VEXDRENBA-999002 format. One record per residue (C-alpha): residue number from 0; z, y, x. Coordinates in steps of 0.25 Angstrom, whole numbers. Layout:
<atoms>
<atom NUM,<Z,Y,X>>
...
</atoms>
This chain:
<atoms>
<atom 0,<168,-72,33>>
<atom 1,<173,-86,34>>
<atom 2,<177,-96,45>>
<atom 3,<176,-112,40>>
<atom 4,<187,-120,43>>
<atom 5,<184,-137,47>>
<atom 6,<196,-143,42>>
<atom 7,<197,-160,42>>
<atom 8,<211,-165,34>>
<atom 9,<213,-178,40>>
<atom 10,<217,-190,29>>
<atom 11,<213,-200,33>>
<atom 12,<208,-209,47>>
<atom 13,<195,-205,40>>
<atom 14,<196,-191,42>>
<atom 15,<202,-190,57>>
<atom 16,<188,-195,60>>
<atom 17,<183,-185,51>>
<atom 18,<188,-175,59>>
<atom 19,<184,-179,74>>
<atom 20,<171,-178,66>>
<atom 21,<172,-165,61>>
<atom 22,<179,-162,72>>
<atom 23,<166,-165,83>>
<atom 24,<158,-160,71>>
<atom 25,<162,-146,74>>
<atom 26,<156,-141,61>>
<atom 27,<158,-126,69>>
<atom 28,<163,-120,54>>
<atom 29,<171,-110,61>>
<atom 30,<158,-107,66>>
<atom 31,<152,-105,51>>
<atom 32,<156,-91,48>>
<atom 33,<146,-86,35>>
<atom 34,<141,-70,35>>
<atom 35,<133,-76,22>>
<atom 36,<135,-87,12>>
<atom 37,<123,-98,15>>
<atom 38,<117,-104,4>>
<atom 39,<116,-119,-5>>
<atom 40,<107,-123,4>>
<atom 41,<114,-119,18>>
<atom 42,<128,-124,10>>
<atom 43,<123,-139,10>>
<atom 44,<118,-140,25>>
<atom 45,<131,-135,30>>
<atom 46,<137,-148,19>>
<atom 47,<129,-156,25>>
<atom 48,<130,-152,38>>
<atom 49,<141,-162,46>>
<atom 50,<141,-172,33>>
<atom 51,<135,-184,44>>
<atom 52,<146,-181,56>>
<atom 53,<159,-179,46>>
<atom 54,<154,-191,38>>
<atom 55,<153,-199,51>>
<atom 56,<168,-198,53>>
<atom 57,<175,-213,51>>
<atom 58,<187,-219,55>>
<atom 59,<178,-234,59>>
<atom 60,<169,-226,69>>
<atom 61,<170,-221,79>>
<atom 62,<169,-205,82>>
<atom 63,<155,-201,87>>
<atom 64,<150,-198,100>>
<atom 65,<150,-183,102>>
<atom 66,<138,-176,108>>
<atom 67,<140,-160,115>>
<atom 68,<129,-151,110>>
<atom 69,<119,-146,119>>
<atom 70,<110,-132,119>>
<atom 71,<98,-130,124>>
<atom 72,<102,-118,131>>
<atom 73,<86,-116,135>>
<atom 74,<83,-115,122>>
<atom 75,<83,-102,119>>
<atom 76,<74,-98,128>>
<atom 77,<63,-107,121>>
<atom 78,<69,-100,108>>
<atom 79,<74,-109,104>>
<atom 80,<87,-107,99>>
<atom 81,<95,-109,86>>
<atom 82,<96,-99,74>>
<atom 83,<104,-90,82>>
<atom 84,<100,-90,96>>
<atom 85,<108,-100,101>>
<atom 86,<101,-110,107>>
<atom 87,<100,-125,101>>
<atom 88,<108,-139,105>>
<atom 89,<108,-153,103>>
<atom 90,<119,-166,103>>
<atom 91,<113,-178,114>>
<atom 92,<119,-190,119>>
<atom 93,<112,-196,129>>
<atom 94,<105,-212,126>>
<atom 95,<109,-223,136>>
<atom 96,<103,-238,139>>
<atom 97,<90,-241,131>>
<atom 98,<91,-227,122>>
<atom 99,<91,-220,134>>
<atom 100,<78,-216,131>>
<atom 101,<79,-214,116>>
<atom 102,<81,-203,108>>
<atom 103,<88,-198,95>>
<atom 104,<86,-184,91>>
<atom 105,<91,-180,79>>
<atom 106,<91,-166,74>>
<atom 107,<100,-160,66>>
<atom 108,<100,-155,52>>
<atom 109,<107,-145,44>>
<atom 110,<99,-136,34>>
<atom 111,<90,-125,35>>
<atom 112,<90,-110,34>>
<atom 113,<80,-104,25>>
<atom 114,<84,-89,27>>
<atom 115,<91,-77,35>>
<atom 116,<104,-78,29>>
<atom 117,<105,-91,31>>
<atom 118,<100,-95,45>>
<atom 119,<109,-83,48>>
<atom 120,<120,-89,45>>
<atom 121,<114,-104,52>>
<atom 122,<117,-95,65>>
<atom 123,<133,-97,61>>
<atom 124,<133,-111,61>>
<atom 125,<129,-123,68>>
<atom 126,<113,-126,62>>
<atom 127,<111,-112,68>>
<atom 128,<117,-108,81>>
<atom 129,<123,-118,91>>
<atom 130,<136,-108,95>>
<atom 131,<140,-115,80>>
<atom 132,<134,-130,82>>
<atom 133,<146,-142,88>>
<atom 134,<148,-145,101>>
<atom 135,<147,-159,102>>
<atom 136,<141,-168,89>>
<atom 137,<145,-182,84>>
<atom 138,<133,-192,85>>
<atom 139,<135,-201,72>>
<atom 140,<124,-209,65>>
<atom 141,<110,-210,71>>
<atom 142,<117,-201,84>>
<atom 143,<127,-211,87>>
<atom 144,<129,-217,101>>
<atom 145,<136,-231,94>>
<atom 146,<127,-241,92>>
<atom 147,<134,-247,79>>
<atom 148,<132,-231,73>>
<atom 149,<118,-229,78>>
<atom 150,<111,-243,82>>
<atom 151,<100,-238,86>>
<atom 152,<101,-224,94>>
<atom 153,<116,-225,97>>
<atom 154,<111,-224,112>>
<atom 155,<98,-215,111>>
<atom 156,<99,-200,116>>
<atom 157,<103,-196,103>>
<atom 158,<102,-180,101>>
<atom 159,<105,-172,89>>
<atom 160,<98,-157,90>>
<atom 161,<106,-146,83>>
<atom 162,<99,-139,73>>
<atom 163,<102,-124,73>>
<atom 164,<88,-118,67>>
<atom 165,<88,-120,50>>
<atom 166,<75,-126,49>>
<atom 167,<72,-139,57>>
<atom 168,<70,-135,70>>
<atom 169,<57,-129,64>>
<atom 170,<59,-114,62>>
<atom 171,<51,-105,72>>
<atom 172,<56,-89,67>>
<atom 173,<66,-79,71>>
<atom 174,<72,-70,62>>
<atom 175,<78,-56,71>>
<atom 176,<84,-48,63>>
<atom 177,<94,-60,57>>
<atom 178,<92,-67,73>>
<atom 179,<88,-80,69>>
<atom 180,<82,-89,76>>
<atom 181,<73,-98,70>>
<atom 182,<68,-109,82>>
<atom 183,<69,-122,76>>
<atom 184,<57,-129,81>>
<atom 185,<62,-122,96>>
<atom 186,<74,-129,94>>
<atom 187,<65,-143,92>>
<atom 188,<59,-141,103>>
<atom 189,<66,-135,111>>
<atom 190,<76,-146,109>>
<atom 191,<66,-157,111>>
<atom 192,<61,-151,126>>
<atom 193,<76,-152,130>>
<atom 194,<81,-166,125>>
<atom 195,<63,-172,131>>
<atom 196,<71,-164,144>>
<atom 197,<84,-171,143>>
<atom 198,<78,-188,144>>
<atom 199,<68,-188,130>>
<atom 200,<56,-186,135>>
<atom 201,<60,-201,141>>
<atom 202,<61,-206,127>>
<atom 203,<54,-218,123>>
<atom 204,<59,-217,108>>
<atom 205,<64,-205,100>>
<atom 206,<67,-203,87>>
<atom 207,<69,-188,79>>
<atom 208,<81,-187,69>>
<atom 209,<85,-177,59>>
<atom 210,<96,-175,47>>
<atom 211,<94,-165,37>>
<atom 212,<88,-152,41>>
<atom 213,<86,-160,53>>
<atom 214,<81,-172,48>>
<atom 215,<68,-160,40>>
<atom 216,<68,-156,57>>
<atom 217,<64,-171,62>>
<atom 218,<52,-174,51>>
<atom 219,<49,-159,56>>
<atom 220,<49,-163,71>>
<atom 221,<45,-178,70>>
<atom 222,<32,-178,77>>
<atom 223,<35,-167,86>>
<atom 224,<45,-176,91>>
<atom 225,<35,-188,94>>
<atom 226,<27,-179,101>>
<atom 227,<39,-178,111>>
<atom 228,<36,-189,117>>
<atom 229,<24,-199,121>>
<atom 230,<20,-212,115>>
<atom 231,<27,-221,119>>
<atom 232,<39,-214,115>>
<atom 233,<45,-221,100>>
<atom 234,<48,-208,91>>
<atom 235,<53,-207,77>>
<atom 236,<60,-199,69>>
<atom 237,<70,-197,58>>
<atom 238,<72,-188,45>>
<atom 239,<89,-190,42>>
<atom 240,<91,-183,27>>
<atom 241,<81,-176,31>>
<atom 242,<68,-179,19>>
<atom 243,<71,-164,10>>
<atom 244,<62,-164,0>>
<atom 245,<55,-153,-9>>
<atom 246,<62,-156,-19>>
<atom 247,<64,-147,-33>>
<atom 248,<78,-144,-35>>
<atom 249,<88,-147,-47>>
<atom 250,<84,-133,-54>>
<atom 251,<68,-136,-50>>
<atom 252,<68,-127,-39>>
<atom 253,<65,-129,-24>>
<atom 254,<77,-126,-15>>
<atom 255,<73,-134,-3>>
<atom 256,<61,-127,-3>>
<atom 257,<65,-115,-3>>
<atom 258,<75,-116,8>>
<atom 259,<63,-123,14>>
<atom 260,<55,-112,13>>
<atom 261,<64,-101,18>>
<atom 262,<68,-110,32>>
<atom 263,<49,-111,35>>
<atom 264,<49,-97,31>>
<atom 265,<62,-89,38>>
<atom 266,<60,-99,49>>
<atom 267,<44,-101,52>>
<atom 268,<46,-115,49>>
<atom 269,<30,-118,46>>
<atom 270,<25,-115,62>>
<atom 271,<33,-129,65>>
<atom 272,<28,-138,53>>
<atom 273,<19,-149,52>>
<atom 274,<5,-143,53>>
<atom 275,<2,-158,45>>
<atom 276,<10,-149,33>>
<atom 277,<9,-135,36>>
<atom 278,<-6,-138,33>>
<atom 279,<-6,-141,19>>
<atom 280,<10,-137,15>>
<atom 281,<17,-126,15>>
<atom 282,<29,-124,26>>
<atom 283,<38,-125,16>>
<atom 284,<35,-137,10>>
<atom 285,<32,-141,28>>
<atom 286,<46,-141,29>>
<atom 287,<48,-154,17>>
<atom 288,<50,-167,24>>
<atom 289,<39,-171,14>>
<atom 290,<29,-164,17>>
<atom 291,<32,-167,31>>
<atom 292,<36,-183,34>>
<atom 293,<23,-189,29>>
<atom 294,<15,-182,42>>
<atom 295,<24,-182,51>>
<atom 296,<18,-195,62>>
<atom 297,<31,-199,69>>
<atom 298,<37,-211,63>>
<atom 299,<48,-206,56>>
<atom 300,<61,-212,46>>
<atom 301,<67,-205,36>>
<atom 302,<79,-205,34>>
<atom 303,<85,-202,19>>
<atom 304,<95,-199,6>>
<atom 305,<87,-200,-3>>
<atom 306,<96,-191,-13>>
<atom 307,<98,-182,-1>>
<atom 308,<112,-174,-3>>
<atom 309,<107,-161,3>>
<atom 310,<94,-160,-5>>
<atom 311,<105,-165,-16>>
<atom 312,<114,-152,-14>>
<atom 313,<104,-143,-6>>
<atom 314,<89,-145,-11>>
<atom 315,<91,-152,-27>>
<atom 316,<103,-149,-31>>
<atom 317,<106,-134,-26>>
<atom 318,<117,-122,-32>>
<atom 319,<105,-114,-34>>
<atom 320,<97,-123,-41>>
<atom 321,<109,-130,-51>>
<atom 322,<117,-117,-50>>
<atom 323,<126,-123,-64>>
<atom 324,<130,-134,-56>>
<atom 325,<126,-145,-62>>
<atom 326,<121,-155,-50>>
<atom 327,<135,-154,-43>>
<atom 328,<140,-165,-48>>
<atom 329,<128,-172,-45>>
<atom 330,<125,-166,-30>>
<atom 331,<142,-167,-28>>
<atom 332,<141,-183,-31>>
<atom 333,<127,-193,-36>>
<atom 334,<138,-202,-44>>
<atom 335,<138,-187,-54>>
<atom 336,<123,-185,-55>>
<atom 337,<117,-186,-69>>
<atom 338,<107,-195,-73>>
<atom 339,<96,-183,-71>>
<atom 340,<102,-178,-59>>
<atom 341,<102,-193,-52>>
<atom 342,<86,-194,-60>>
<atom 343,<84,-181,-52>>
<atom 344,<90,-186,-38>>
<atom 345,<81,-198,-42>>
<atom 346,<68,-189,-43>>
<atom 347,<74,-184,-27>>
<atom 348,<73,-197,-21>>
<atom 349,<59,-199,-28>>
<atom 350,<54,-187,-20>>
<atom 351,<60,-193,-8>>
<atom 352,<54,-205,-9>>
<atom 353,<40,-198,-13>>
<atom 354,<42,-188,-1>>
<atom 355,<42,-199,11>>
<atom 356,<31,-210,1>>
<atom 357,<21,-204,13>>
<atom 358,<30,-206,25>>
<atom 359,<35,-219,19>>
<atom 360,<22,-224,21>>
<atom 361,<21,-226,38>>
<atom 362,<26,-239,44>>
<atom 363,<33,-230,56>>
<atom 364,<41,-221,45>>
<atom 365,<56,-226,40>>
<atom 366,<64,-224,26>>
<atom 367,<78,-224,24>>
<atom 368,<79,-216,10>>
<atom 369,<92,-219,3>>
<atom 370,<98,-216,-10>>
<atom 371,<110,-211,-4>>
<atom 372,<114,-194,-6>>
<atom 373,<116,-193,9>>
<atom 374,<108,-184,21>>
<atom 375,<107,-187,32>>
<atom 376,<113,-199,35>>
<atom 377,<108,-201,51>>
<atom 378,<119,-194,57>>
<atom 379,<130,-200,51>>
<atom 380,<138,-213,55>>
<atom 381,<140,-218,40>>
<atom 382,<124,-216,34>>
<atom 383,<118,-223,50>>
<atom 384,<125,-233,52>>
<atom 385,<140,-240,47>>
<atom 386,<146,-247,41>>
<atom 387,<142,-245,26>>
<atom 388,<130,-235,30>>
<atom 389,<117,-234,18>>
<atom 390,<109,-246,20>>
<atom 391,<95,-246,14>>
<atom 392,<90,-258,14>>
<atom 393,<101,-265,19>>
<atom 394,<101,-255,33>>
<atom 395,<109,-244,38>>
<atom 396,<101,-232,41>>
<atom 397,<104,-233,56>>
<atom 398,<96,-247,55>>
<atom 399,<83,-242,47>>
<atom 400,<81,-231,57>>
<atom 401,<82,-239,71>>
<atom 402,<72,-251,62>>
<atom 403,<64,-239,59>>
<atom 404,<64,-235,73>>
<atom 405,<63,-244,80>>
<atom 406,<52,-253,72>>
<atom 407,<63,-264,70>>
<atom 408,<56,-262,55>>
<atom 409,<50,-252,42>>
<atom 410,<62,-243,38>>
<atom 411,<57,-239,23>>
<atom 412,<69,-240,14>>
<atom 413,<72,-233,2>>
<atom 414,<82,-234,-6>>
<atom 415,<83,-238,-21>>
<atom 416,<88,-224,-28>>
<atom 417,<101,-219,-33>>
<atom 418,<111,-227,-36>>
<atom 419,<106,-239,-29>>
<atom 420,<112,-238,-13>>
<atom 421,<125,-242,-12>>
<atom 422,<126,-238,4>>
<atom 423,<124,-221,3>>
<atom 424,<134,-214,8>>
<atom 425,<131,-204,-2>>
<atom 426,<135,-189,1>>
<atom 427,<145,-185,-12>>
<atom 428,<148,-169,-13>>
<atom 429,<162,-167,-22>>
<atom 430,<161,-154,-27>>
<atom 431,<173,-145,-33>>
<atom 432,<173,-129,-36>>
<atom 433,<178,-129,-19>>
<atom 434,<174,-140,-9>>
<atom 435,<164,-152,-8>>
<atom 436,<165,-166,-5>>
<atom 437,<156,-173,4>>
<atom 438,<156,-189,3>>
<atom 439,<147,-196,12>>
<atom 440,<154,-208,12>>
<atom 441,<166,-217,9>>
<atom 442,<173,-216,23>>
<atom 443,<170,-200,26>>
<atom 444,<172,-187,17>>
<atom 445,<168,-171,20>>
<atom 446,<176,-161,12>>
<atom 447,<167,-148,13>>
<atom 448,<174,-136,5>>
<atom 449,<165,-125,-1>>
<atom 450,<168,-110,-2>>
<atom 451,<160,-112,-14>>
<atom 452,<149,-121,-18>>
<atom 453,<140,-110,-16>>
<atom 454,<145,-104,-6>>
<atom 455,<140,-110,7>>
<atom 456,<152,-107,15>>
<atom 457,<157,-123,21>>
<atom 458,<173,-122,21>>
<atom 459,<183,-130,27>>
<atom 460,<178,-144,29>>
<atom 461,<188,-156,26>>
<atom 462,<187,-172,29>>
<atom 463,<194,-177,18>>
</atoms>
């Protein structure tokens, strides 16, 4: 059984800050003791999991606020537990001044588990057990408490709800033989009950947000969130990198649909999917946001990269669909894609735009679809609001979301096709047989060394 090590190389000022970031991120890699390898999609979830925090390290920015983990101790008595039976948790920083009665709930992401084997593995990580969750998390981007980093939400009550069920807070079943608890829906309900008792019941403004699998969860739970409050409360939802498409992969297969089918079946997700979708589509189709967003009644904002980096790696061109590695260079760096690969990616962008077409017709909804190779742009400070943040219509993501939320102006920002946008913070993966480097922006790098490219084992991490 291998133990994982966290190593940080101090070679410049940036890395001193990165070391601090890594310390309070606390990847819990020592706890990730794998009894068996997991599949490639789970590997990619691990790879992306902490990028937004490490990428936020910068010598020109103050250190982020550290917020303690709170476990919901009475959750177990209500059947609301993580995969391993431990209680769920959240991090909360109280609002102040004009934001004292405003609430922002951020749903954590981190992929899904679609088989008993993968879910058993997740029990040994912070994505399946609160035993392995960080005791403190840095609040950056949309969670920052600094007005210069988060101009519209900095003084709100800001909460990050941890993700430990593997089905975007929607599962409702169990597997006694494997000692697995699929209680995502109950975690959602208990967490909302807990936060209402902490003062959210008095909110005059509320925003449900989420990144990646949490972005999908914010779509699935948006109208439920609205129903918690009186009509007088302004309630809206934000999905960041949650537009996972039911796309065909490079081999003509349906990698992500197959994954979702496993999640829905194993965790009995269909019980909690919107009736407006279930009435005319199969349950797996109703786990795809393209079949949901147009029917969400609550005002929603979709923030997504048109060339979503996670979907390129795990859904469009995973090793199972590209066994000869013809897409490896293109996946590592979009600048190395050949013309036919670029056309494939342009077709994916077109599918993305088609998927949001009906959604965009509502004057209450907002869009920020930039032509970047990115994933999760609201939690990372460098992409949310910084001197060199990505822009559309000469405006950063934070200001666009704020303008939409407060009805200052309508935001329907859709970028021109690649390669027109020079403001992107693209994710580039520099691969060789033993390592992968994710370059997030001009100022931050995260190098991840793997046992090999086909294994799912996370090995030493170094900043360089």
